[in-house]
RODO-2510 file (C-alpha; in nm, 4 decimals, decimal comma):
residues 616
     n   res          X          Y          Z
     1     m    27,3638    -4,1078    16,2874
     2     a    27,5138    -3,8119    16,4770
     3     s    27,2224    -3,8000    16,7234
     4     l    27,2480    -4,1783    16,7779
     5     s    27,6182    -4,1408    16,8532
     6     a    27,5404    -3,8581    17,0962
     7     s    27,2764    -4,0699    17,2671
     8     n    27,5214    -4,3555    17,3082
     9     h    27,7790    -4,1177    17,4551
    10     v    27,5296    -3,9773    17,7074
    11     a    27,4256    -4,3287    17,8079
    12     r    27,7884    -4,4277    17,8600
    13     v    27,8589    -4,1208    18,0759
    14     l    27,5527    -4,1894    18,2904
    15     s    27,6370    -4,5588    18,3332
    16     v    27,9910    -4,4739    18,4466
    17     a    27,8630    -4,2114    18,6901
    18     n    27,6135    -4,4555    18,8365
    19     q    27,8867    -4,7232    18,8447
    20     l    27,6765    -4,9550    18,6270
    21     a    27,9617    -5,0123    18,3845
    22     e    28,2821    -5,1929    18,4732
    23     v    28,5412    -4,9175    18,4881
    24     d    28,8843    -4,8549    18,6253
    25     a    28,8261    -4,6663    18,9512
    26     s    29,1570    -4,4860    18,9088
    27     s    29,0624    -4,3416    18,5661
    28     r    29,0883    -3,9640    18,5720
    29     i    28,8332    -3,9306    18,2908
    30     e    28,5699    -4,1364    18,4686
    31     n    28,6336    -3,9624    18,8006
    32     s    28,5869    -3,6309    18,6228
    33     w    28,2600    -3,7515    18,4677
    34     r    28,1336    -3,8316    18,8171
    35     r    28,2340    -3,4878    18,9431
    36     c    28,0486    -3,3264    18,6539
    37     l    27,7275    -3,5203    18,7207
    38     i    27,7271    -3,5353    19,1003
    39     n    27,9106    -3,2168    19,2074
    40     h    27,8509    -2,9796    18,9171
    41     k    27,5030    -3,1093    18,8179
    42     l    27,5872    -3,0904    18,4446
    43     d    27,3991    -3,2489    18,1547
    44     p    27,6202    -3,4343    17,9010
    45     a    27,3530    -3,3829    17,6319
    46     r    27,3450    -3,0022    17,6656
    47     l    27,4226    -2,8143    17,3446
    48     g    27,5599    -2,4657    17,2969
    49     p    27,8837    -2,2661    17,2908
    50     p    28,1070    -2,2017    17,5923
    51     q    28,0765    -1,8819    17,7936
    52     t    28,2664    -1,6109    17,6046
    53     l    28,3759    -1,2686    17,7318
    54     t    28,3413    -0,9409    17,5453
    55     e    28,6562    -0,7530    17,4384
    56     a    28,6252    -0,5130    17,7329
    57     e    28,5853    -0,8071    17,9738
    58     i    28,8863    -0,9831    17,8192
    59     r    29,1044    -0,6752    17,8772
    60     h    28,9950    -0,6592    18,2404
    61     v    29,0522    -1,0311    18,3033
    62     a    29,3859    -1,0341    18,1154
    63     e    29,5297    -0,7316    18,2960
    64     p    29,6878    -0,9292    18,5871
    65     m    29,8550    -1,1628    18,3345
    66     e    29,9615    -0,8956    18,0875
    67     e    30,3357    -0,9199    18,1587
    68     t    30,3212    -1,2998    18,1728
    69     i    30,1523    -1,3164    17,8326
    70     r    30,4119    -1,0827    17,6830
    71     l    30,6952    -1,2858    17,8368
    72     l    30,5586    -1,6199    17,7128
    73     t    30,4419    -1,5145    17,3648
    74     p    30,7673    -1,6209    17,1849
    75     e    30,7477    -1,9720    17,3323
    76     l    30,3745    -1,9971    17,2592
    77     d    30,4332    -1,8850    16,9010
    78     d    30,7045    -2,1499    16,8642
    79     l    30,4711    -2,4178    16,9987
    80     a    30,2016    -2,3059    16,7537
    81     r    30,4449    -2,3340    16,4610
    82     v    30,5501    -2,6857    16,5647
    83     l    30,1906    -2,8087    16,5885
    84     r    30,0242    -2,6008    16,3168
    85     d    30,0414    -2,8680    16,0444
    86     a    29,8677    -3,1172    16,2741
    87     g    29,5708    -2,8794    16,2982
    88     y    29,6268    -2,7723    16,6603
    89     c    29,5281    -2,4401    16,8063
    90     v    29,7426    -2,3199    17,0985
    91     n    29,5914    -2,1351    17,3946
    92     l    29,7162    -1,9862    17,7189
    93     a    29,4441    -1,9706    17,9847
    94     d    29,4322    -1,8216    18,3331
    95     a    29,3663    -2,0294    18,6456
    96     n    28,9903    -1,9893    18,5912
    97     a    29,0110    -2,1562    18,2458
    98     t    28,9507    -1,8380    18,0452
    99     m    29,1568    -1,8368    17,7249
   100     l    29,3623    -1,5156    17,7114
   101     f    29,5954    -1,5962    17,4208
   102     s    29,5182    -1,7959    17,1071
   103     r    29,7035    -1,9051    16,7964
   104     l    29,4766    -2,0817    16,5478
   105     p    29,5950    -2,3291    16,2807
   106     g    29,5486    -2,2625    15,9110
   107     e    29,2506    -2,2477    15,6804
   108     a    28,9682    -2,5001    15,7373
   109     d    29,0894    -2,6040    16,0833
   110     a    29,0829    -2,2419    16,2004
   111     r    28,7243    -2,2046    16,0786
   112     m    28,6205    -2,5022    16,2932
   113     f    28,7647    -2,3386    16,6061
   114     m    28,6025    -2,0047    16,5247
   115     d    28,2623    -2,1718    16,4679
   116     w    28,2829    -2,3528    16,8021
   117     k    28,4214    -2,0462    16,9883
   118     i    28,7485    -2,2071    17,0943
   119     y    28,9546    -1,8899    17,1072
   120     t    29,0490    -1,5889    17,3224
   121     g    28,7769    -1,5031    17,5739
   122     s    28,6138    -1,8480    17,5922
   123     n    28,5892    -2,0213    17,9285
   124     f    28,6292    -2,3994    17,9577
   125     a    28,6130    -2,4515    18,3346
   126     e    28,5116    -2,8058    18,4240
   127     t    28,2248    -2,6647    18,6334
   128     f    28,0726    -2,5182    18,3133
   129     e    28,1827    -2,7417    18,0258
   130     g    28,2333    -3,0728    18,2010
   131     t    28,5339    -3,2944    18,1371
   132     n    28,7663    -3,1246    17,8885
   133     g    29,1413    -3,0856    17,8630
   134     l    29,1685    -2,7302    17,9925
   135     g    28,9080    -2,7436    18,2678
   136     t    29,0056    -3,0858    18,4015
   137     c    29,3776    -3,0057    18,3918
   138     l    29,3171    -2,6966    18,6058
   139     a    29,0791    -2,8808    18,8398
   140     e    29,3416    -3,1492    18,9084
   141     q    29,6548    -2,9356    18,8478
   142     k    29,8063    -3,2162    18,6400
   143     p    29,8773    -3,2595    18,2652
   144     i    29,6034    -3,4470    18,0821
   145     l    29,4934    -3,5660    17,7386
   146     v    29,1179    -3,5694    17,6747
   147     h    29,0648    -3,7550    17,3480
   148     r    28,7447    -3,7122    17,1456
   149     d    28,4540    -3,8923    17,3213
   150     e    28,6327    -3,8734    17,6576
   151     h    28,4788    -3,5244    17,6789
   152     f    28,1807    -3,5007    17,9112
   153     r    27,9584    -3,3083    17,6707
   154     a    27,8750    -3,5070    17,3580
   155     q    27,9116    -3,2014    17,1344
   156     w    28,2896    -3,1849    17,1919
   157     h    28,3490    -3,5414    17,0661
   158     m    28,5368    -3,4259    16,7531
   159     f    28,8123    -3,2509    16,9520
   160     s    29,1236    -3,3802    17,1276
   161     c    29,2868    -3,1604    17,3924
   162     a    29,6319    -3,1950    17,5500
   163     v    29,6954    -2,9554    17,8384
   164     a    29,9717    -2,8833    18,0905
   165     p    29,9251    -2,6663    18,4028
   166     l    30,1426    -2,3548    18,4345
   167     f    30,2860    -2,2627    18,7749
   168     d    30,4336    -1,9251    18,8693
   169     q    30,7635    -1,8445    19,0400
   170     a    30,6199    -1,9406    19,3818
   171     g    30,4756    -2,2709    19,2651
   172     h    30,1179    -2,1407    19,2576
   173     l    29,8808    -2,2303    18,9750
   174     a    29,8906    -1,9480    18,7183
   175     g    29,6997    -2,1049    18,4307
   176     a    29,7467    -2,3716    18,1654
   177     v    29,8832    -2,4235    17,8161
   178     n    29,6239    -2,5929    17,5976
   179     i    29,6537    -2,7465    17,2513
   180     t    29,3423    -2,8699    17,0724
   181     s    29,3044    -3,0522    16,7408
   182     c    28,9943    -3,1440    16,5403
   183     r    29,1829    -3,3802    16,3071
   184     a    29,0003    -3,7140    16,2909
   185     d    29,2998    -3,8964    16,1390
   186     l    29,5230    -3,8532    16,4455
   187     e    29,5307    -4,1447    16,6880
   188     r    29,5578    -4,1070    17,0642
   189     a    29,9304    -4,1901    17,0492
   190     a    29,9922    -3,8864    16,8278
   191     h    29,8120    -3,6616    17,0756
   192     q    30,0110    -3,8196    17,3600
   193     l    30,3294    -3,7157    17,1815
   194     a    30,1908    -3,3642    17,1312
   195     l    30,1176    -3,3529    17,5058
   196     a    30,4825    -3,4392    17,5784
   197     v    30,5943    -3,1524    17,3548
   198     t    30,3490    -2,9172    17,5287
   199     m    30,4673    -3,0208    17,8760
   200     e    30,8283    -2,9509    17,7777
   201     a    30,7314    -2,6104    17,6352
   202     t    30,5376    -2,5305    17,9542
   203     r    30,8418    -2,6228    18,1635
   204     r    31,0461    -2,3690    17,9687
   205     m    30,7732    -2,1075    18,0167
   206     e    30,7790    -2,1648    18,3923
   207     g    31,1566    -2,1201    18,3837
   208     a    31,1149    -1,7919    18,1954
   209     i    30,8623    -1,6667    18,4543
   210     f    31,0938    -1,7635    18,7412
   211     r    31,4054    -1,6087    18,5886
   212     d    31,2234    -1,2878    18,5013
   213     h    31,0820    -1,2506    18,8549
   214     f    31,4157    -1,3225    19,0237
   215     r    31,6356    -1,1467    18,7680
   216     n    31,8162    -0,9609    19,0486
   217     a    31,9042    -1,2809    19,2370
   218     w    32,1429    -1,5712    19,1850
   219     i    31,9611    -1,8635    19,0222
   220     a    32,0746    -2,2248    19,0454
   221     t    31,9268    -2,5342    18,8814
   222     v    31,8620    -2,8176    19,1257
   223     p    31,8680    -3,1668    18,9682
   224     g    31,5829    -3,4009    19,0572
   225     d    31,4024    -3,7097    18,9286
   226     g    31,1382    -3,5029    18,7484
   227     g    31,3876    -3,2653    18,5850
   228     s    31,5725    -2,9625    18,7141
   229     g    31,4161    -2,7206    18,9600
   230     l    31,5125    -2,3553    19,0065
   231     l    31,6322    -2,1921    19,3265
   232     a    31,6972    -1,8178    19,3766
   233     y    31,9185    -1,6688    19,6483
   234     d    32,0717    -1,3335    19,7349
   235     d    32,4337    -1,2206    19,7801
   236     d    32,4263    -1,3444    20,1421
   237     r    32,3162    -1,6877    20,0201
   238     r    31,9694    -1,6529    20,1706
   239     i    31,6987    -1,8311    19,9705
   240     v    31,4531    -1,5814    19,8192
   241     g    31,2576    -1,8098    19,5862
   242     a    31,2080    -2,1666    19,4680
   243     c    30,9980    -2,3164    19,1901
   244     r    30,7456    -2,5921    19,2535
   245     s    30,9790    -2,8843    19,1869
   246     a    31,2640    -2,7316    19,3933
   247     r    31,0227    -2,6795    19,6831
   248     a    30,9157    -3,0434    19,6660
   249     l    31,2743    -3,1675    19,6375
   250     l    31,4090    -2,9639    19,9304
   251     g    31,0968    -2,9401    20,1468
   252     l    31,0742    -2,5608    20,1198
   253     t    30,7600    -2,3651    20,2114
   254     d    30,6484    -2,0041    20,1712
   255     g    30,7193    -1,9511    20,5424
   256     l    31,0754    -2,0845    20,5241
   257     i    31,1522    -1,8740    20,2175
   258     a    31,0007    -1,5616    20,3748
   259     s    31,2231    -1,6128    20,6795
   260     g    31,5352    -1,5796    20,4599
   261     i    31,6636    -1,9254    20,5399
   262     d    32,0310    -1,9996    20,4680
   263     l    32,1040    -2,1843    20,1421
   264     a    32,3678    -2,3938    20,3214
   265     r    32,0956    -2,5687    20,5249
   266     y    31,9926    -2,7459    20,2037
   267     i    32,2706    -2,7363    19,9447
   268     k    32,6303    -2,6204    19,9077
   269     h    32,8452    -2,5254    19,6096
   270     d    33,1652    -2,3336    19,5391
   271     h    33,0391    -2,0790    19,2853
   272     t    33,1813    -1,7300    19,3427
   273     r    33,2184    -1,5604    19,0023
   274     n    32,9766    -1,3126    18,8460
   275     a    32,9276    -1,5292    18,5380
   276     d    32,7287    -1,8324    18,4278
   277     e    32,8978    -2,1458    18,5545
   278     i    32,8464    -2,5199    18,5908
   279     v    32,9161    -2,6329    18,9493
   280     e    32,8816    -2,9496    19,1540
   281     l    32,6042    -2,9356    19,4137
   282     r    32,6244    -3,1132    19,7469
   283     r    32,3598    -3,1691    20,0099
   284     a    32,4126    -3,0091    20,3507
   285     d    32,5560    -3,3401    20,4785
   286     g    32,8097    -3,3489    20,1934
   287     r    32,6379    -3,6063    19,9713
   288     p    32,6651    -3,5227    19,5992
   289     l    32,3445    -3,3916    19,4411
   290     g    32,4579    -3,3434    19,0822
   291     q    32,5585    -3,0656    18,8463
   292     s    32,3983    -2,7215    18,8603
   293     h    32,3966    -2,4256    18,6243
   294     v    32,4317    -2,1032    18,8253
   295     s    32,3320    -1,7684    18,6711
   296     p    32,4329    -1,4374    18,8299
   297     p    32,1925    -1,1473    18,8962
   298     l    32,1177    -0,9136    18,6074
   299     r    32,3233    -0,6381    18,7741
   300     a    32,6231    -0,8735    18,7917
   301     r    32,5859    -0,9620    18,4255
   302     s    32,5821    -0,5919    18,3397
   303     a    32,8516    -0,4887    18,5898
   304     p    33,1697    -0,3057    18,4808
   305     l    33,4632    -0,5198    18,3739
   306     r    33,6837    -0,6456    18,6579
   307     h    34,0488    -0,7382    18,6316
   308     d    33,9957    -1,0676    18,8141
   309     a    33,6941    -1,1714    18,6032
   310     p    33,7043    -1,0120    18,2588
   311     v    33,3714    -1,0168    18,0773
   312     d    33,3276    -0,9456    17,7078
   313     r    32,9957    -0,7671    17,6607
   314     f    32,9974    -0,8862    17,2991
   315     d    33,0249    -1,2493    17,4086
   316     a    32,6649    -1,3372    17,3085
   317     l    32,7194    -1,1886    16,9627
   318     h    33,0460    -1,3810    16,9212
   319     r    32,8685    -1,7061    17,0164
   320     l    32,5921    -1,6403    16,7631
   321     a    32,8487    -1,5651    16,4925
   322     g    33,0313    -1,8925    16,5538
   323     r    33,2859    -1,9692    16,2835
   324     d    33,0812    -1,8400    15,9901
   325     p    33,2941    -1,5750    15,8082
   326     g    32,9948    -1,3613    15,7115
   327     m    32,8567    -1,3562    16,0649
   328     v    33,1994    -1,2831    16,2134
   329     k    33,2294    -0,9860    15,9788
   330     s    32,8834    -0,8599    16,0772
   331     v    32,9658    -0,8776    16,4481
   332     k    33,2910    -0,6898    16,3855
   333     r    33,0918    -0,4127    16,2147
   334     l    32,8420    -0,4017    16,5024
   335     k    33,1265    -0,3675    16,7528
   336     s    33,2677    -0,0780    16,5505
   337     i    32,9532     0,1320    16,5997
   338     g    32,9691     0,0670    16,9748
   339     d    32,7049     0,2541    17,1711
   340     h    32,6129     0,4942    16,8920
   341     n    32,2364     0,5183    16,8661
   342     l    32,2314     0,3859    16,5112
   343     p    31,9226     0,1877    16,4015
   344     v    31,9941    -0,1682    16,2898
   345     l    31,7966    -0,3603    16,0272
   346     l    31,8275    -0,7398    16,0437
   347     h    31,7452    -0,9277    15,7259
   348     g    31,7058    -1,3021    15,7009
   349     e    31,4693    -1,5896    15,6383
   350     t    31,2079    -1,6924    15,8907
   351     g    31,3615    -1,8863    16,1781
   352     v    31,7242    -1,7673    16,1498
   353     g    31,7088    -1,6142    16,4985
   354     k    31,6537    -1,2448    16,4362
   355     d    31,5032    -1,1880    16,7829
   356     v    31,7911    -1,3718    16,9517
   357     f    32,0430    -1,1619    16,7576
   358     a    31,8572    -0,8412    16,8452
   359     r    31,8656    -0,9326    17,2157
   360     a    32,2411    -0,9895    17,1896
   361     i    32,2865    -0,6442    17,0328
   362     h    32,0879    -0,4929    17,3207
   363     a    32,2905    -0,6857    17,5792
   364     a    32,6158    -0,5561    17,4239
   365     s    32,5072    -0,1898    17,4425
   366     n    32,5056     0,0698    17,7184
   367     r    32,1274     0,0198    17,7255
   368     a    32,1519    -0,3357    17,8609
   369     r    32,0316    -0,2304    18,2066
   370     n    31,7071    -0,0955    18,0586
   371     n    31,4131    -0,2626    17,8848
   372     y    31,4266    -0,4712    17,5704
   373     v    31,0760    -0,4554    17,4253
   374     a    30,9688    -0,6644    17,1241
   375     l    30,6672    -0,6544    16,8935
   376     n    30,5969    -0,8920    16,6063
   377     c    30,4195    -0,6754    16,3490
   378     a    30,2966    -0,9810    16,1569
   379     a    30,1444    -1,1551    16,4596
   380     m    29,9538    -0,8507    16,5894
   381     p    29,6135    -0,7666    16,4326
   382     e    29,6312    -0,4369    16,2430
   383     s    29,3584    -0,2890    16,4635
   384     l    29,5680    -0,3438    16,7787
   385     i    29,9191    -0,2453    16,6624
   386     d    29,8462     0,1273    16,6944
   387     a    29,7396     0,1043    17,0598
   388     e    30,0116    -0,1495    17,1475
   389     l    30,2903     0,0549    16,9896
   390     f    30,1938     0,4134    17,0724
   391     g    29,9746     0,3661    17,3811
   392     y    29,6583     0,5519    17,4726
   393     e    29,5071     0,7704    17,7419
   394     a    29,2222     0,6661    17,9713
   395     g    28,8915     0,6736    17,7848
   396     a    29,0564     0,7059    17,4425
   397     f    28,8158     0,4481    17,2984
   398     t    28,5452     0,2055    17,4047
   399     g    28,6940    -0,0759    17,6098
   400     a    29,0159     0,1137    17,6913
   401     r    29,1643     0,0496    18,0340
   402     r    29,0611     0,3078    18,2880
   403     d    29,4242     0,4056    18,3552
   404     g    29,5311     0,3944    17,9873
   405     s    29,8364     0,2165    17,8485
   406     k    30,1932     0,3411    17,8056
   407     g    30,2547     0,1590    17,4761
   408     l    30,5649    -0,0365    17,3790
   409     i    30,7668     0,2633    17,2585
   410     v    30,7372     0,4398    17,5946
   411     q    30,8082     0,1118    17,7763
   412     a    31,1345     0,0891    17,5770
   413     d    31,2433     0,4405    17,6820
   414     g    31,6139     0,4267    17,7651
   415     g    31,6377     0,0784    17,6163
   416     t    31,5786    -0,1029    17,2885
   417     l    31,2622    -0,1488    17,0810
   418     f    31,2651    -0,4509    16,8496
   419     l    31,0106    -0,4524    16,5653
   420     d    31,0048    -0,7972    16,4076
   421     e    30,8598    -0,8428    16,0571
   422     i    30,8596    -0,4655    16,0061
   423     g    30,7679    -0,5253    15,6411
   424     d    30,4177    -0,6219    15,7556
   425     m    30,3515    -0,2900    15,9317
   426     p    30,0545    -0,1047    15,7744
   427     i    30,1465     0,2080    15,5759
   428     a    29,9463     0,4377    15,8081
   429     l    30,1449     0,3198    16,1106
   430     q    30,4718     0,3547    15,9181
   431     t    30,3968     0,7276    15,8974
   432     r    30,3476     0,7520    16,2744
   433     l    30,6620     0,5512    16,3434
   434     l    30,8651     0,7761    16,1126
   435     r    30,7428     1,0788    16,3070
   436     v    30,8563     0,9156    16,6337
   437     l    31,2042     0,8491    16,4937
   438     e    31,2352     1,2045    16,3628
   439     n    31,0967     1,3913    16,6666
   440     r    31,1913     1,1453    16,9430
   441     e    30,8445     1,1767    17,0941
   442     v    30,5227     0,9766    17,0990
   443     w    30,1620     1,0954    17,0815
   444     p    29,9496     0,8289    17,2589
   445     l    29,5887     0,7985    17,1373
   446     g    29,3771     1,0639    17,3098
   447     a    29,6795     1,2460    17,4585
   448     l    29,6954     1,6272    17,4762
   449     k    30,0750     1,6405    17,4619
   450     p    30,3588     1,4182    17,3395
   451     v    30,5835     1,1996    17,5525
   452     a    30,9596     1,2310    17,4936
   453     v    31,1366     0,9002    17,4357
   454     d    31,4948     0,7800    17,3954
   455     i    31,5029     0,4424    17,2209
   456     r    31,7366     0,2388    17,0073
   457     l    31,5442     0,0765    16,7249
   458     i    31,6260    -0,2661    16,5859
   459     s    31,4022    -0,3915    16,3055
   460     a    31,3890    -0,7266    16,1309
   461     t    31,2313    -0,8643    15,8162
   462     h    31,2464    -1,1528    15,5714
   463     r    31,1190    -0,9254    15,2936
   464     d    31,3129    -0,7137    15,0436
   465     l    31,2295    -0,3715    15,1903
   466     g    31,4331    -0,1915    14,9234
   467     r    31,2190    -0,3387    14,6478
   468     m    30,9020    -0,2786    14,8496
   469     a    31,0038     0,0883    14,8853
   470     e    31,0580     0,1140    14,5082
   471     e    30,7148    -0,0364    14,4454
   472     g    30,5431     0,1890    14,6994
   473     a    30,4543    -0,0953    14,9365
   474     f    30,6816     0,0454    15,2095
   475     r    30,7703     0,4077    15,2850
   476     a    31,1103     0,4833    15,1325
   477     d    31,1905     0,7515    15,3939
   478     l    31,1174     0,5059    15,6763
   479     y    31,3253     0,2369    15,5060
   480     f    31,6331     0,4617    15,5043
   481     r    31,5632     0,5618    15,8657
   482     l    31,5591     0,1963    15,9696
   483     r    31,8637     0,1033    15,7634
   484     g    32,1311     0,2777    15,9681
   485     m    32,3198    -0,0487    15,9442
   486     e    32,1881    -0,3591    15,7727
   487     v    32,2971    -0,7027    15,8912
   488     h    32,2271    -1,0146    15,6832
   489     l    32,1672    -1,3297    15,8889
   490     p    32,2362    -1,6305    15,6638
   491     a    32,0078    -1,9313    15,6382
   492     l    32,1241    -2,2324    15,8364
   493     r    32,1911    -2,4302    15,5166
   494     d    32,4323    -2,1538    15,4035
   495     r    32,6367    -2,1293    15,7229
   496     a    32,9936    -2,2538    15,7126
   497     d    32,9673    -2,3756    16,0730
   498     r    32,6402    -2,5649    16,0306
   499     d    32,7715    -2,8821    16,1940
   500     d    32,8829    -2,6840    16,5003
   501     i    32,5333    -2,5360    16,5288
   502     i    32,3658    -2,8769    16,5005
   503     s    32,5892    -3,0151    16,7768
   504     k    32,5238    -2,7156    17,0027
   505     i    32,1464    -2,7186    16,9575
   506     a    32,1352    -3,0969    17,0049
   507     r    32,3050    -3,0496    17,3445
   508     e    32,0539    -2,7800    17,4393
   509     e    31,7328    -2,9446    17,3162
   510     a    31,8113    -3,3110    17,3829
   511     p    32,0769    -3,2991    17,6586
   512     n    32,0216    -3,6589    17,7683
   513     c    32,0439    -3,8087    17,4198
   514     r    32,3099    -3,8794    17,1622
   515     l    32,2745    -3,8854    16,7845
   516     s    32,3166    -4,2082    16,5910
   517     p    32,5480    -4,1848    16,2850
   518     e    32,2486    -4,2089    16,0490
   519     a    32,0624    -3,9330    16,2368
   520     w    32,3712    -3,7129    16,2304
   521     a    32,4157    -3,7645    15,8548
   522     r    32,0546    -3,6722    15,7872
   523     l    32,0642    -3,3648    16,0111
   524     s    32,3873    -3,2514    15,8506
   525     a    32,2499    -3,2890    15,4973
   526     y    31,9007    -3,1446    15,5418
   527     p    31,8462    -2,7910    15,3964
   528     y    31,6245    -2,6576    15,6826
   529     p    31,3666    -2,4268    15,5236
   530     g    31,2659    -2,3273    15,8797
   531     n    31,6288    -2,2625    15,9792
   532     m    31,7304    -2,2559    16,3503
   533     r    31,3717    -2,2694    16,4711
   534     q    31,3007    -2,5821    16,2687
   535     l    31,6217    -2,7484    16,3879
   536     r    31,5320    -2,6760    16,7509
   537     h    31,1821    -2,8160    16,7086
   538     v    31,3088    -3,1286    16,5323
   539     l    31,5649    -3,2019    16,8052
   540     r    31,3236    -3,1135    17,0855
   541     l    31,0708    -3,3629    16,9483
   542     a    31,3414    -3,6229    16,8843
   543     g    31,4570    -3,5896    17,2450
   544     c    31,1019    -3,6777    17,3569
   545     t    31,0682    -3,9839    17,1300
   546     a    31,4215    -4,1268    17,1473
   547     e    31,4515    -4,4682    17,3107
   548     d    31,7430    -4,5551    17,5395
   549     g    31,8856    -4,2068    17,4932
   550     v    31,9716    -4,2557    17,1238
   551     i    31,8161    -4,0356    16,8541
   552     t    31,7786    -4,2390    16,5362
   553     d    31,6806    -4,1428    16,1840
   554     a    31,3216    -4,2484    16,2650
   555     d    31,2996    -3,9846    16,5419
   556     l    31,3673    -3,6961    16,3009
   557     d    31,0567    -3,5213    16,1718
   558     l    31,2067    -3,3627    15,8598
   559     p    30,9356    -3,2969    15,5977
   560     p    30,9946    -3,2446    15,2233
   561     f    31,1613    -2,9194    15,1215
   562     g    31,0652    -2,7407    14,8007
   563     g    30,8890    -2,9141    14,5136
   564     r    31,0832    -3,2378    14,5295
   565     t    31,0584    -3,5242    14,7744
   566     a    31,2442    -3,5178    15,1020
   567     e    31,4452    -3,8186    14,9887
   568     s    31,5709    -3,6514    14,6702
   569     d    31,6476    -3,3272    14,8545
   570     l    31,8390    -3,5164    15,1194
   571     a    32,0229    -3,7333    14,8688
   572     t    32,1375    -3,4271    14,6732
   573     a    32,2492    -3,2428    14,9854
   574     e    32,4094    -3,5557    15,1343
   575     r    32,5988    -3,6274    14,8131
   576     a    32,7340    -3,2707    14,8028
   577     t    32,8390    -3,2921    15,1685
   578     i    33,0280    -3,6192    15,1177
   579     i    33,1984    -3,4955    14,8001
   580     e    33,3113    -3,1815    14,9829
   581     a    33,4475    -3,3863    15,2760
   582     l    33,6395    -3,6138    15,0385
   583     r    33,7787    -3,3124    14,8545
   584     k    33,8962    -3,1508    15,1797
   585     h    34,0743    -3,4707    15,2806
   586     s    34,2233    -3,5472    14,9373
   587     g    34,0004    -3,8507    14,8865
   588     r    34,1054    -4,0220    15,2120
   589     v    33,7866    -4,2030    15,3189
   590     t    33,8983    -4,2680    15,6786
   591     e    33,9619    -3,8982    15,7464
   592     a    33,6433    -3,7908    15,5641
   593     a    33,4407    -4,0407    15,7703
   594     r    33,5904    -3,9005    16,0905
   595     a    33,5026    -3,5436    15,9841
   596     l    33,1457    -3,6479    15,8972
   597     k    33,1156    -3,8433    16,2244
   598     l    33,0327    -4,1629    16,0349
   599     s    33,1856    -4,5064    16,0539
   600     r    33,4099    -4,5914    15,7602
   601     a    33,1755    -4,8762    15,6576
   602     t    32,8749    -4,6403    15,6566
   603     l    33,0596    -4,3868    15,4431
   604     y    33,1652    -4,6540    15,1924
   605     r    32,8039    -4,7693    15,1709
   606     k    32,6796    -4,4145    15,1076
   607     i    32,9510    -4,3547    14,8445
   608     k    32,8241    -4,6613    14,6620
   609     q    32,4546    -4,5681    14,7012
   610     l    32,5083    -4,2109    14,5815
   611     k    32,7424    -4,3187    14,2987
   612     i    33,0272    -4,0940    14,4074
   613     e    33,3518    -4,1371    14,2172
   614     t    33,6583    -4,1738    14,4418
   615     a    34,0241    -4,1575    14,3551
   616     r    34,1720    -4,5003    14,2887
***
């Protein structure tokens, strides 16, 4: 049966290429099939794995993209978590279609990808593999979904690939973000939705690349039909950079940017302060262009306080604390230690924002001008953590780079090193890390002498390190070294200002949408086992699926929590929320409804459904 299906697929590809079948001439899939047959001389019946590089070859090919991969890893990890349950792997590939970063889904799905060599080092260029999501996306430099038998080679018929191209700070093709699923129960519409999520994630990655490259320039968002573009300019208001969409919107070229053309020839605004600000943009002829968010250069953000523009260096920490009493207390304690080089241990459930909090601590310190370097100990294979953390000399081992590697600790010299999920660090490496903290020096692999380092260490974990130390699963002496000050980050469901957080994240993730009363009630009542990360993903997805700018209950992908059904969990949490609101407002339904952002009729209906007793 499988061979018959393959034969039918080959016959269909050949008939389309020879224009024997009635097809849509504008179809990207069919045009790609023709390219593969006529230009690339490929055989749709060919069997065999894709070309795959050795580890040494991967290191060589990945070297130019090393910093980009490190910069984009948090966003790629988030995308992998969102799509994991749907059986997707997530890959970042270079412009030649070689996968340089992979996150596989769980269990049986991961085995399928490993068997078919869809992972780091594999090359899926259209010239080799025919029509496929990654190769065809890069060939056309446009997002694409290649669903099952739309692949050129019959052997890839069980996969569906959704891919978005990735452009660098100058608008040049840098690679692509690929998601692939082997789930047979997912229809094309589901993959189309996953493509929308991937395109949005890729847009954020491009923004991160642009902002990192032009961190010493002013950066303004430029509103356009396809979303906001980014424009960078210097203190003299000369344009120094523009992303792809901003170039298209304003007609900018490499030559114009290199000439240092005046910003005022294209847009005007009245921003003057060294702080983030929302301003109104105007075209050069005075016509309104829309609102812009302007970010100052990194040096301006880290500049000394000025009397005319006071800046609180703890502002990011205050914003993260919100109105939660426990978080406010923690920030007050952090402020009290000031710039003392005291290690900080962050403890909290997965998804509470430990990395974001660590970055805020770094930004509030006298080390803010220097590097913030992060390593997720759980995401890094044990065999690579040693080299990544401590570095190595040239020729230290087979496949090592010819000029060696500094390692993350040395890269963080003068700044902050953040070790996420420290509880997953192997015992042998804990010993080496302890020695670094005690001696303030690093011995790279193969080195003849140590390298002195000055770092502030922030660690994070969701585990009980104290208990692990008692049981011998974590070094007790390292635990007490890390725990100079321990900060507990509460779960989202336990925060007193949860509604404030939901409103804020809804504005950030779905800025062009509003929440219906039913959606708000469900979001407010849900217990969020994935915490902030889950809330962001839910609202990001809802913003993509919402119709007419209104997020409804149907747009919220909130799975069951714990052993009970989602409905019972939600009903229990919703009932408690309503009872608390009624208690706060002495049983006055109108005021409780206003506080819950529900209509009075909706609240009365829910009181009846949930059998809540009210004062007569």
